[in-house]
PDB file of N, CA, C and O in Angstrom:
ATOM      1  N   UNK A   1      -2.833  17.960   2.704  1.00  0.00           N
ATOM      2  CA  UNK A   1      -3.839  16.924   2.775  1.00  0.00           C
ATOM      3  C   UNK A   1      -5.212  17.584   2.637  1.00  0.00           C
ATOM      4  O   UNK A   1      -5.498  18.596   3.276  1.00  0.00           O
ATOM      5  N   UNK A   2      -6.025  17.010   1.818  1.00  0.00           N
ATOM      6  CA  UNK A   2      -7.397  17.477   1.636  1.00  0.00           C
ATOM      7  C   UNK A   2      -8.309  16.702   2.576  1.00  0.00           C
ATOM      8  O   UNK A   2      -8.275  15.472   2.599  1.00  0.00           O
ATOM      9  N   UNK A   3      -9.114  17.400   3.341  1.00  0.00           N
ATOM     10  CA  UNK A   3     -10.071  16.763   4.249  1.00  0.00           C
ATOM     11  C   UNK A   3     -11.466  17.139   3.771  1.00  0.00           C
ATOM     12  O   UNK A   3     -11.789  18.318   3.629  1.00  0.00           O
ATOM     13  N   UNK A   4     -12.298  16.113   3.524  1.00  0.00           N
ATOM     14  CA  UNK A   4     -13.659  16.334   3.029  1.00  0.00           C
ATOM     15  C   UNK A   4     -14.674  15.739   3.987  1.00  0.00           C
ATOM     16  O   UNK A   4     -14.377  14.802   4.727  1.00  0.00           O
ATOM     17  N   UNK A   5     -15.847  16.282   3.962  1.00  0.00           N
ATOM     18  CA  UNK A   5     -16.971  15.700   4.687  1.00  0.00           C
ATOM     19  C   UNK A   5     -17.921  15.113   3.654  1.00  0.00           C
ATOM     20  O   UNK A   5     -18.298  15.790   2.698  1.00  0.00           O
ATOM     21  N   UNK A   6     -18.306  13.869   3.841  1.00  0.00           N
ATOM     22  CA  UNK A   6     -19.220  13.180   2.935  1.00  0.00           C
ATOM     23  C   UNK A   6     -20.249  12.435   3.754  1.00  0.00           C
ATOM     24  O   UNK A   6     -19.986  12.050   4.893  1.00  0.00           O
ATOM     25  N   UNK A   7     -21.404  12.234   3.187  1.00  0.00           N
ATOM     26  CA  UNK A   7     -22.466  11.445   3.811  1.00  0.00           C
ATOM     27  C   UNK A   7     -22.551  10.095   3.112  1.00  0.00           C
ATOM     28  O   UNK A   7     -21.945   9.893   2.060  1.00  0.00           O
ATOM     29  N   UNK A   8     -23.301   9.180   3.697  1.00  0.00           N
ATOM     30  CA  UNK A   8     -23.488   7.860   3.091  1.00  0.00           C
ATOM     31  C   UNK A   8     -23.999   8.029   1.663  1.00  0.00           C
ATOM     32  O   UNK A   8     -24.884   8.843   1.397  1.00  0.00           O
ATOM     33  N   UNK A   9     -23.438   7.262   0.769  1.00  0.00           N
ATOM     34  CA  UNK A   9     -23.729   7.234  -0.663  1.00  0.00           C
ATOM     35  C   UNK A   9     -23.189   8.439  -1.437  1.00  0.00           C
ATOM     36  O   UNK A   9     -23.447   8.558  -2.635  1.00  0.00           O
ATOM     37  N   UNK A  10     -22.455   9.325  -0.788  1.00  0.00           N
ATOM     38  CA  UNK A  10     -21.808  10.410  -1.509  1.00  0.00           C
ATOM     39  C   UNK A  10     -20.423   9.946  -1.961  1.00  0.00           C
ATOM     40  O   UNK A  10     -19.798   9.098  -1.324  1.00  0.00           O
ATOM     41  N   UNK A  11     -19.960  10.517  -3.069  1.00  0.00           N
ATOM     42  CA  UNK A  11     -18.753  10.026  -3.740  1.00  0.00           C
ATOM     43  C   UNK A  11     -17.735  11.136  -3.922  1.00  0.00           C
ATOM     44  O   UNK A  11     -18.076  12.310  -4.058  1.00  0.00           O
ATOM     45  N   UNK A  12     -16.490  10.733  -3.921  1.00  0.00           N
ATOM     46  CA  UNK A  12     -15.369  11.594  -4.281  1.00  0.00           C
ATOM     47  C   UNK A  12     -14.735  10.964  -5.517  1.00  0.00           C
ATOM     48  O   UNK A  12     -14.557   9.747  -5.568  1.00  0.00           O
ATOM     49  N   UNK A  13     -14.395  11.773  -6.501  1.00  0.00           N
ATOM     50  CA  UNK A  13     -13.748  11.266  -7.719  1.00  0.00           C
ATOM     51  C   UNK A  13     -12.310  11.776  -7.752  1.00  0.00           C
ATOM     52  O   UNK A  13     -12.064  12.971  -7.583  1.00  0.00           O
ATOM     53  N   UNK A  14     -11.371  10.871  -7.970  1.00  0.00           N
ATOM     54  CA  UNK A  14      -9.948  11.198  -8.021  1.00  0.00           C
ATOM     55  C   UNK A  14      -9.430  10.925  -9.422  1.00  0.00           C
ATOM     56  O   UNK A  14      -9.614   9.834  -9.960  1.00  0.00           O
ATOM     57  N   UNK A  15      -8.790  11.909 -10.001  1.00  0.00           N
ATOM     58  CA  UNK A  15      -8.127  11.778 -11.300  1.00  0.00           C
ATOM     59  C   UNK A  15      -9.060  11.272 -12.399  1.00  0.00           C
ATOM     60  O   UNK A  15      -8.628  10.544 -13.292  1.00  0.00           O
ATOM     61  N   UNK A  16     -10.306  11.645 -12.340  1.00  0.00           N
ATOM     62  CA  UNK A  16     -11.315  11.321 -13.353  1.00  0.00           C
ATOM     63  C   UNK A  16     -11.639   9.838 -13.518  1.00  0.00           C
ATOM     64  O   UNK A  16     -12.489   9.500 -14.342  1.00  0.00           O
ATOM     65  N   UNK A  17     -11.005   8.947 -12.774  1.00  0.00           N
ATOM     66  CA  UNK A  17     -11.319   7.523 -12.978  1.00  0.00           C
ATOM     67  C   UNK A  17     -11.315   6.682 -11.704  1.00  0.00           C
ATOM     68  O   UNK A  17     -11.470   5.463 -11.784  1.00  0.00           O
ATOM     69  N   UNK A  18     -11.145   7.286 -10.551  1.00  0.00           N
ATOM     70  CA  UNK A  18     -11.227   6.553  -9.287  1.00  0.00           C
ATOM     71  C   UNK A  18     -12.373   7.161  -8.478  1.00  0.00           C
ATOM     72  O   UNK A  18     -12.369   8.355  -8.178  1.00  0.00           O
ATOM     73  N   UNK A  19     -13.347   6.331  -8.131  1.00  0.00           N
ATOM     74  CA  UNK A  19     -14.490   6.791  -7.342  1.00  0.00           C
ATOM     75  C   UNK A  19     -14.438   6.155  -5.959  1.00  0.00           C
ATOM     76  O   UNK A  19     -14.299   4.940  -5.824  1.00  0.00           O
ATOM     77  N   UNK A  20     -14.552   6.993  -4.943  1.00  0.00           N
ATOM     78  CA  UNK A  20     -14.612   6.505  -3.570  1.00  0.00           C
ATOM     79  C   UNK A  20     -15.954   6.959  -2.999  1.00  0.00           C
ATOM     80  O   UNK A  20     -16.237   8.153  -2.899  1.00  0.00           O
ATOM     81  N   UNK A  21     -16.774   5.972  -2.626  1.00  0.00           N
ATOM     82  CA  UNK A  21     -18.114   6.248  -2.113  1.00  0.00           C
ATOM     83  C   UNK A  21     -18.198   5.800  -0.663  1.00  0.00           C
ATOM     84  O   UNK A  21     -17.694   4.735  -0.307  1.00  0.00           O
ATOM     85  N   UNK A  22     -18.830   6.607   0.168  1.00  0.00           N
ATOM     86  CA  UNK A  22     -19.074   6.207   1.551  1.00  0.00           C
ATOM     87  C   UNK A  22     -20.215   5.192   1.517  1.00  0.00           C
ATOM     88  O   UNK A  22     -21.350   5.542   1.196  1.00  0.00           O
ATOM     89  N   UNK A  23     -19.918   3.945   1.846  1.00  0.00           N
ATOM     90  CA  UNK A  23     -20.923   2.884   1.782  1.00  0.00           C
ATOM     91  C   UNK A  23     -21.713   2.772   3.081  1.00  0.00           C
ATOM     92  O   UNK A  23     -22.913   2.499   3.061  1.00  0.00           O
ATOM     93  N   UNK A  24     -21.035   2.983   4.219  1.00  0.00           N
ATOM     94  CA  UNK A  24     -21.715   2.873   5.505  1.00  0.00           C
ATOM     95  C   UNK A  24     -20.869   3.516   6.584  1.00  0.00           C
ATOM     96  O   UNK A  24     -19.650   3.625   6.454  1.00  0.00           O
ATOM     97  N   UNK A  25     -21.523   3.939   7.644  1.00  0.00           N
ATOM     98  CA  UNK A  25     -20.847   4.437   8.837  1.00  0.00           C
ATOM     99  C   UNK A  25     -21.448   3.670  10.010  1.00  0.00           C
ATOM    100  O   UNK A  25     -22.653   3.733  10.254  1.00  0.00           O
ATOM    101  N   UNK A  26     -20.596   2.946  10.734  1.00  0.00           N
ATOM    102  CA  UNK A  26     -21.045   2.132  11.862  1.00  0.00           C
ATOM    103  C   UNK A  26     -20.163   2.460  13.056  1.00  0.00           C
ATOM    104  O   UNK A  26     -19.041   1.965  13.156  1.00  0.00           O
ATOM    105  N   UNK A  27     -20.660   3.284  13.952  1.00  0.00           N
ATOM    106  CA  UNK A  27     -19.855   3.695  15.102  1.00  0.00           C
ATOM    107  C   UNK A  27     -18.676   4.527  14.639  1.00  0.00           C
ATOM    108  O   UNK A  27     -18.847   5.558  13.989  1.00  0.00           O
ATOM    109  N   UNK A  28     -17.456   4.064  14.984  1.00  0.00           N
ATOM    110  CA  UNK A  28     -16.261   4.793  14.582  1.00  0.00           C
ATOM    111  C   UNK A  28     -15.625   4.223  13.307  1.00  0.00           C
ATOM    112  O   UNK A  28     -14.488   4.558  12.975  1.00  0.00           O
ATOM    113  N   UNK A  29     -16.362   3.364  12.598  1.00  0.00           N
ATOM    114  CA  UNK A  29     -15.852   2.758  11.367  1.00  0.00           C
ATOM    115  C   UNK A  29     -16.607   3.277  10.152  1.00  0.00           C
ATOM    116  O   UNK A  29     -17.823   3.471  10.183  1.00  0.00           O
ATOM    117  N   UNK A  30     -15.859   3.494   9.091  1.00  0.00           N
ATOM    118  CA  UNK A  30     -16.442   3.945   7.828  1.00  0.00           C
ATOM    119  C   UNK A  30     -16.147   2.892   6.776  1.00  0.00           C
ATOM    120  O   UNK A  30     -15.002   2.460   6.637  1.00  0.00           O
ATOM    121  N   UNK A  31     -17.159   2.475   6.035  1.00  0.00           N
ATOM    122  CA  UNK A  31     -16.960   1.532   4.935  1.00  0.00           C
ATOM    123  C   UNK A  31     -16.883   2.313   3.640  1.00  0.00           C
ATOM    124  O   UNK A  31     -17.766   3.109   3.321  1.00  0.00           O
ATOM    125  N   UNK A  32     -15.801   2.071   2.891  1.00  0.00           N
ATOM    126  CA  UNK A  32     -15.592   2.751   1.617  1.00  0.00           C
ATOM    127  C   UNK A  32     -15.798   1.773   0.472  1.00  0.00           C
ATOM    128  O   UNK A  32     -15.378   0.619   0.550  1.00  0.00           O
ATOM    129  N   UNK A  33     -16.441   2.235  -0.583  1.00  0.00           N
ATOM    130  CA  UNK A  33     -16.549   1.466  -1.819  1.00  0.00           C
ATOM    131  C   UNK A  33     -15.649   2.175  -2.822  1.00  0.00           C
ATOM    132  O   UNK A  33     -15.837   3.357  -3.112  1.00  0.00           O
ATOM    133  N   UNK A  34     -14.668   1.440  -3.352  1.00  0.00           N
ATOM    134  CA  UNK A  34     -13.699   2.042  -4.268  1.00  0.00           C
ATOM    135  C   UNK A  34     -13.869   1.421  -5.644  1.00  0.00           C
ATOM    136  O   UNK A  34     -13.784   0.203  -5.805  1.00  0.00           O
ATOM    137  N   UNK A  35     -14.106   2.260  -6.618  1.00  0.00           N
ATOM    138  CA  UNK A  35     -14.243   1.831  -8.007  1.00  0.00           C
ATOM    139  C   UNK A  35     -13.060   2.418  -8.776  1.00  0.00           C
ATOM    140  O   UNK A  35     -12.987   3.627  -8.996  1.00  0.00           O
ATOM    141  N   UNK A  36     -12.137   1.547  -9.180  1.00  0.00           N
ATOM    142  CA  UNK A  36     -10.927   2.006  -9.855  1.00  0.00           C
ATOM    143  C   UNK A  36     -10.529   0.983 -10.912  1.00  0.00           C
ATOM    144  O   UNK A  36     -10.913  -0.183 -10.820  1.00  0.00           O
ATOM    145  N   UNK A  37      -9.768   1.406 -11.912  1.00  0.00           N
ATOM    146  CA  UNK A  37      -9.277   0.452 -12.919  1.00  0.00           C
ATOM    147  C   UNK A  37      -8.428  -0.629 -12.246  1.00  0.00           C
ATOM    148  O   UNK A  37      -7.815  -0.394 -11.205  1.00  0.00           O
ATOM    149  N   UNK A  38      -8.402  -1.805 -12.851  1.00  0.00           N
ATOM    150  CA  UNK A  38      -7.620  -2.911 -12.296  1.00  0.00           C
ATOM    151  C   UNK A  38      -6.140  -2.585 -12.195  1.00  0.00           C
ATOM    152  O   UNK A  38      -5.430  -3.172 -11.379  1.00  0.00           O
ATOM    153  N   UNK A  39      -5.672  -1.665 -13.008  1.00  0.00           N
ATOM    154  CA  UNK A  39      -4.246  -1.307 -12.991  1.00  0.00           C
ATOM    155  C   UNK A  39      -3.864  -0.486 -11.758  1.00  0.00           C
ATOM    156  O   UNK A  39      -2.679  -0.304 -11.481  1.00  0.00           O
ATOM    157  N   UNK A  40      -4.853   0.009 -11.020  1.00  0.00           N
ATOM    158  CA  UNK A  40      -4.591   0.809  -9.824  1.00  0.00           C
ATOM    159  C   UNK A  40      -4.517  -0.139  -8.629  1.00  0.00           C
ATOM    160  O   UNK A  40      -5.479  -0.848  -8.334  1.00  0.00           O
ATOM    161  N   UNK A  41      -3.380  -0.148  -7.948  1.00  0.00           N
ATOM    162  CA  UNK A  41      -3.195  -0.999  -6.777  1.00  0.00           C
ATOM    163  C   UNK A  41      -3.743  -0.273  -5.559  1.00  0.00           C
ATOM    164  O   UNK A  41      -3.377   0.871  -5.290  1.00  0.00           O
ATOM    165  N   UNK A  42      -4.620  -0.942  -4.827  1.00  0.00           N
ATOM    166  CA  UNK A  42      -5.236  -0.355  -3.635  1.00  0.00           C
ATOM    167  C   UNK A  42      -4.920  -1.270  -2.459  1.00  0.00           C
ATOM    168  O   UNK A  42      -5.301  -2.440  -2.451  1.00  0.00           O
ATOM    169  N   UNK A  43      -4.219  -0.726  -1.466  1.00  0.00           N
ATOM    170  CA  UNK A  43      -3.847  -1.486  -0.284  1.00  0.00           C
ATOM    171  C   UNK A  43      -4.190  -0.696   0.960  1.00  0.00           C
ATOM    172  O   UNK A  43      -4.120   0.533   0.966  1.00  0.00           O
ATOM    173  N   UNK A  44      -4.563  -1.409   2.021  1.00  0.00           N
ATOM    174  CA  UNK A  44      -4.660  -0.762   3.324  1.00  0.00           C
ATOM    175  C   UNK A  44      -3.238  -0.391   3.749  1.00  0.00           C
ATOM    176  O   UNK A  44      -2.291  -1.094   3.397  1.00  0.00           O
ATOM    177  N   UNK A  45      -3.077   0.690   4.491  1.00  0.00           N
ATOM    178  CA  UNK A  45      -1.740   1.160   4.854  1.00  0.00           C
ATOM    179  C   UNK A  45      -0.939   0.105   5.605  1.00  0.00           C
ATOM    180  O   UNK A  45       0.258  -0.042   5.360  1.00  0.00           O
ATOM    181  N   UNK A  46      -1.575  -0.638   6.519  1.00  0.00           N
ATOM    182  CA  UNK A  46      -0.825  -1.636   7.282  1.00  0.00           C
ATOM    183  C   UNK A  46      -0.314  -2.760   6.385  1.00  0.00           C
ATOM    184  O   UNK A  46       0.756  -3.310   6.646  1.00  0.00           O
ATOM    185  N   UNK A  47      -1.045  -3.108   5.345  1.00  0.00           N
ATOM    186  CA  UNK A  47      -0.578  -4.115   4.388  1.00  0.00           C
ATOM    187  C   UNK A  47       0.575  -3.546   3.558  1.00  0.00           C
ATOM    188  O   UNK A  47       1.574  -4.227   3.327  1.00  0.00           O
ATOM    189  N   UNK A  48       0.431  -2.298   3.113  1.00  0.00           N
ATOM    190  CA  UNK A  48       1.490  -1.638   2.356  1.00  0.00           C
ATOM    191  C   UNK A  48       2.785  -1.602   3.167  1.00  0.00           C
ATOM    192  O   UNK A  48       3.855  -1.910   2.640  1.00  0.00           O
ATOM    193  N   UNK A  49       2.695  -1.228   4.449  1.00  0.00           N
ATOM    194  CA  UNK A  49       3.878  -1.153   5.309  1.00  0.00           C
ATOM    195  C   UNK A  49       4.511  -2.531   5.500  1.00  0.00           C
ATOM    196  O   UNK A  49       5.736  -2.648   5.497  1.00  0.00           O
ATOM    197  N   UNK A  50       3.697  -3.573   5.665  1.00  0.00           N
ATOM    198  CA  UNK A  50       4.232  -4.932   5.835  1.00  0.00           C
ATOM    199  C   UNK A  50       4.973  -5.380   4.578  1.00  0.00           C
ATOM    200  O   UNK A  50       6.043  -5.979   4.677  1.00  0.00           O
ATOM    201  N   UNK A  51       4.425  -5.101   3.411  1.00  0.00           N
ATOM    202  CA  UNK A  51       5.086  -5.454   2.150  1.00  0.00           C
ATOM    203  C   UNK A  51       6.390  -4.684   2.010  1.00  0.00           C
ATOM    204  O   UNK A  51       7.408  -5.248   1.609  1.00  0.00           O
ATOM    205  N   UNK A  52       6.361  -3.401   2.338  1.00  0.00           N
ATOM    206  CA  UNK A  52       7.556  -2.557   2.253  1.00  0.00           C
ATOM    207  C   UNK A  52       8.660  -3.111   3.162  1.00  0.00           C
ATOM    208  O   UNK A  52       9.813  -3.217   2.742  1.00  0.00           O
ATOM    209  N   UNK A  53       8.313  -3.461   4.395  1.00  0.00           N
ATOM    210  CA  UNK A  53       9.299  -4.013   5.336  1.00  0.00           C
ATOM    211  C   UNK A  53       9.848  -5.350   4.845  1.00  0.00           C
ATOM    212  O   UNK A  53      11.044  -5.609   4.973  1.00  0.00           O
ATOM    213  N   UNK A  54       8.991  -6.198   4.288  1.00  0.00           N
ATOM    214  CA  UNK A  54       9.445  -7.486   3.761  1.00  0.00           C
ATOM    215  C   UNK A  54      10.398  -7.280   2.588  1.00  0.00           C
ATOM    216  O   UNK A  54      11.399  -7.988   2.474  1.00  0.00           O
ATOM    217  N   UNK A  55      10.100  -6.326   1.724  1.00  0.00           N
ATOM    218  CA  UNK A  55      10.980  -6.031   0.587  1.00  0.00           C
ATOM    219  C   UNK A  55      12.326  -5.505   1.064  1.00  0.00           C
ATOM    220  O   UNK A  55      13.365  -5.897   0.533  1.00  0.00           O
ATOM    221  N   UNK A  56      12.320  -4.622   2.059  1.00  0.00           N
ATOM    222  CA  UNK A  56      13.571  -4.097   2.592  1.00  0.00           C
ATOM    223  C   UNK A  56      14.401  -5.207   3.237  1.00  0.00           C
ATOM    224  O   UNK A  56      15.624  -5.233   3.091  1.00  0.00           O
ATOM    225  N   UNK A  57      13.747  -6.117   3.943  1.00  0.00           N
ATOM    226  CA  UNK A  57      14.458  -7.244   4.553  1.00  0.00           C
ATOM    227  C   UNK A  57      15.060  -8.137   3.479  1.00  0.00           C
ATOM    228  O   UNK A  57      16.180  -8.625   3.635  1.00  0.00           O
ATOM    229  N   UNK A  58      14.332  -8.354   2.392  1.00  0.00           N
ATOM    230  CA  UNK A  58      14.848  -9.191   1.302  1.00  0.00           C
ATOM    231  C   UNK A  58      16.063  -8.550   0.649  1.00  0.00           C
ATOM    232  O   UNK A  58      17.012  -9.246   0.290  1.00  0.00           O
ATOM    233  N   UNK A  59      16.043  -7.243   0.494  1.00  0.00           N
ATOM    234  CA  UNK A  59      17.199  -6.541  -0.083  1.00  0.00           C
ATOM    235  C   UNK A  59      18.398  -6.681   0.842  1.00  0.00           C
ATOM    236  O   UNK A  59      19.515  -6.910   0.379  1.00  0.00           O
ATOM    237  N   UNK A  60      18.175  -6.544   2.147  1.00  0.00           N
ATOM    238  CA  UNK A  60      19.276  -6.675   3.101  1.00  0.00           C
ATOM    239  C   UNK A  60      19.861  -8.073   3.082  1.00  0.00           C
ATOM    240  O   UNK A  60      21.078  -8.230   3.176  1.00  0.00           O
ATOM    241  N   UNK A  61      19.023  -9.092   2.964  1.00  0.00           N
ATOM    242  CA  UNK A  61      19.513 -10.471   2.868  1.00  0.00           C
ATOM    243  C   UNK A  61      20.335 -10.643   1.601  1.00  0.00           C
ATOM    244  O   UNK A  61      21.398 -11.262   1.628  1.00  0.00           O
ATOM    245  N   UNK A  62      19.844 -10.095   0.483  1.00  0.00           N
ATOM    246  CA  UNK A  62      20.577 -10.204  -0.780  1.00  0.00           C
ATOM    247  C   UNK A  62      21.928  -9.514  -0.670  1.00  0.00           C
ATOM    248  O   UNK A  62      22.930 -10.030  -1.166  1.00  0.00           O
ATOM    249  N   UNK A  63      21.967  -8.356  -0.028  1.00  0.00           N
ATOM    250  CA  UNK A  63      23.241  -7.655   0.145  1.00  0.00           C
ATOM    251  C   UNK A  63      24.176  -8.434   1.048  1.00  0.00           C
ATOM    252  O   UNK A  63      25.378  -8.496   0.788  1.00  0.00           O
ATOM    253  N   UNK A  64      23.637  -9.035   2.117  1.00  0.00           N
ATOM    254  CA  UNK A  64      24.452  -9.859   3.004  1.00  0.00           C
ATOM    255  C   UNK A  64      25.025 -11.054   2.256  1.00  0.00           C
ATOM    256  O   UNK A  64      26.198 -11.387   2.422  1.00  0.00           O
ATOM    257  N   UNK A  65      24.203 -11.702   1.431  1.00  0.00           N
ATOM    258  CA  UNK A  65      24.676 -12.853   0.661  1.00  0.00           C
ATOM    259  C   UNK A  65      25.734 -12.435  -0.343  1.00  0.00           C
ATOM    260  O   UNK A  65      26.704 -13.159  -0.563  1.00  0.00           O
ATOM    261  N   UNK A  66      25.554 -11.264  -0.958  1.00  0.00           N
ATOM    262  CA  UNK A  66      26.551 -10.769  -1.906  1.00  0.00           C
ATOM    263  C   UNK A  66      27.867 -10.503  -1.180  1.00  0.00           C
ATOM    264  O   UNK A  66      28.942 -10.808  -1.698  1.00  0.00           O
ATOM    265  N   UNK A  67      27.777  -9.937   0.016  1.00  0.00           N
ATOM    266  CA  UNK A  67      28.967  -9.680   0.808  1.00  0.00           C
ATOM    267  C   UNK A  67      29.681 -10.964   1.193  1.00  0.00           C
ATOM    268  O   UNK A  67      30.911 -11.016   1.168  1.00  0.00           O
ATOM    269  N   UNK A  68      28.930 -12.005   1.552  1.00  0.00           N
ATOM    270  CA  UNK A  68      29.532 -13.302   1.873  1.00  0.00           C
ATOM    271  C   UNK A  68      30.208 -13.904   0.654  1.00  0.00           C
ATOM    272  O   UNK A  68      31.278 -14.501   0.766  1.00  0.00           O
ATOM    273  N   UNK A  69      29.592 -13.750  -0.510  1.00  0.00           N
ATOM    274  CA  UNK A  69      30.177 -14.263  -1.743  1.00  0.00           C
ATOM    275  C   UNK A  69      31.485 -13.553  -2.039  1.00  0.00           C
ATOM    276  O   UNK A  69      32.453 -14.194  -2.449  1.00  0.00           O
ATOM    277  N   UNK A  70      31.534 -12.243  -1.841  1.00  0.00           N
ATOM    278  CA  UNK A  70      32.760 -11.482  -2.080  1.00  0.00           C
ATOM    279  C   UNK A  70      33.835 -11.875  -1.065  1.00  0.00           C
ATOM    280  O   UNK A  70      35.009 -11.972  -1.423  1.00  0.00           O
ATOM    281  N   UNK A  71      33.458 -12.101   0.180  1.00  0.00           N
ATOM    282  CA  UNK A  71      34.403 -12.520   1.190  1.00  0.00           C
ATOM    283  C   UNK A  71      34.970 -13.892   0.842  1.00  0.00           C
ATOM    284  O   UNK A  71      36.171 -14.121   0.988  1.00  0.00           O
ATOM    285  N   UNK A  72      34.131 -14.789   0.390  1.00  0.00           N
ATOM    286  CA  UNK A  72      34.572 -16.127  -0.023  1.00  0.00           C
ATOM    287  C   UNK A  72      35.596 -16.013  -1.148  1.00  0.00           C
ATOM    288  O   UNK A  72      36.614 -16.704  -1.139  1.00  0.00           O
ATOM    289  N   UNK A  73      35.322 -15.141  -2.115  1.00  0.00           N
ATOM    290  CA  UNK A  73      36.253 -14.950  -3.230  1.00  0.00           C
ATOM    291  C   UNK A  73      37.592 -14.411  -2.748  1.00  0.00           C
ATOM    292  O   UNK A  73      38.639 -14.804  -3.262  1.00  0.00           O
ATOM    293  N   UNK A  74      37.567 -13.517  -1.766  1.00  0.00           N
ATOM    294  CA  UNK A  74      38.809 -12.946  -1.238  1.00  0.00           C
ATOM    295  C   UNK A  74      39.622 -13.999  -0.501  1.00  0.00           C
ATOM    296  O   UNK A  74      40.852 -13.979  -0.543  1.00  0.00           O
ATOM    297  N   UNK A  75      38.936 -14.922   0.177  1.00  0.00           N
ATOM    298  CA  UNK A  75      39.623 -15.946   0.941  1.00  0.00           C
ATOM    299  C   UNK A  75      40.134 -17.090   0.069  1.00  0.00           C
ATOM    300  O   UNK A  75      40.980 -17.872   0.504  1.00  0.00           O
ATOM    301  N   UNK A  76      39.634 -17.188  -1.134  1.00  0.00           N
ATOM    302  CA  UNK A  76      40.045 -18.293  -2.021  1.00  0.00           C
ATOM    303  C   UNK A  76      41.367 -18.016  -2.680  1.00  0.00           C
ATOM    304  O   UNK A  76      41.856 -18.839  -3.454  1.00  0.00           O
TER     305      UNK A  76
END
């Protein structure tokens, strides 16, 4: 992991096309301004984790339904 120190209005550039600028520091909170192509998906970690958990739950439901369908076929 790379750890950098930046001041307000200073920028970090990632992969030549993503810019992250420190917009403000208020107490223990830092505001970031992110300039990236629309094709780059940017999510807060808690949102990413919630989506990941929802996707995993959906896969488990699909597998359960597939298993019920196979059981139904065996009983027929």
